[in-house]
C-alpha positions, -999 to 999 in steps of 0.1 A, spaced: 0 0 0 11 35 -7 1 66 13 -13 93 -10 -29 67 -34 -64 71 -20 -82 76 -53 -67 45 -69 -76 23 -38 -111 38 -37 -117 28 -73 -101 -6 -73 -105 -21 -38 -135 -36 -21 -151 -14 6 -135 -35 34 -100 -32 17 -104 5 13 -114 9 50 -83 -10 59 -62 13 37 -78 44 54 -70 29 89 -34 22 77 -27 58 67 -47 74 95 -15 84 113 8 86 83 12 114 57 31 116 25 62 131 42 64 102 66 58 77 39 86 91 17 111 91 46 101 55 54 106 46 18 141 61 16 151 45 49 139 11 37 158 14 4 190 26 21 189 -2 47 183 -29 21 209 -13 -3 235 -13 25 227 -49 35 231 -61 -1 264 -41 -5 278 -54 28 272 -90 16 285 -84 -20 251 -91 -35 244 -75 -68 210 -59 -71 187 -37 -91 158 -17 -77 130 -5 -99 101 17 -90 69 -4 -93 44 21 -78 22 45 -96 35 71 -72 71 82 -65 85 94 -32 90 131 -24 124 144 -33 145 145 -2 181 151 -14 197 142 19 184 106 14 184 106 -24 221 114 -25 229 83 -5 212 59 -30 233 42 -56 215 55 -88 233 29 -110 214 3 -90 182 23 -85 178 43 -117 148 66 -123 138 66 -87 118 99 -90 107 95 -126 71 83 -126 71 77 -164 99 52 -161 82 31 -134 70 -4 -139 33 5 -144 40 34 -167 64 14 -189 38 -14 -192 10 10 -201 31 28 -227 39 -6 -243 2 -15 -246 -2 -38 -216 -34 -36 -195 -45 -52 -163 -54 -88 -165 -92 -94 -166 -87 -121 -141 -69 -99 -116 -91 -89 -86 -70 -58 -77 -57 -46 -111 -26 -66 -116 -10 -71 -150 -11 -105 -166 17 -131 -172 25 -117 -206 34 -83 -192 56 -99 -164 75 -119 -190 79 -88 -212 92 -68 -182 116 -96 -172 131 -94 -206 132 -56 -203 151 -58 -171 175 -85 -184 183 -62 -213 188 -32 -189 211 -53 -167 231 -65 -196 234 -31 -213 245 -15 -180 268 -44 -170 252 -48 -136 261 -85 -132 
């Protein structure tokens, strides 16, 4: 769940799921959610680096975090490119390439065809940028 994504959840979730979302964000605002996002990214990034694990992070949300340079400057942008670029996120890339939500998905997820396409997209990105 993403704080600040109320309209999307209102349209796509059941009444009970939407009530859960509202309770979840009751004491959280976009500022807090963005700080929490950065801290989670930095903690995971540092854990992976400390253990010599190669990784690639890609934004998969419709929303992007607020721009907090003091945190953003600490992120390895080679391993998390386009962090603040909504148009280069997972959902935007799929939509711009003609993929739509699966008719079988209860909460608006993309189908297997889009996941396979995106896996190839990431493989090409990883190869091109020599991330292995």
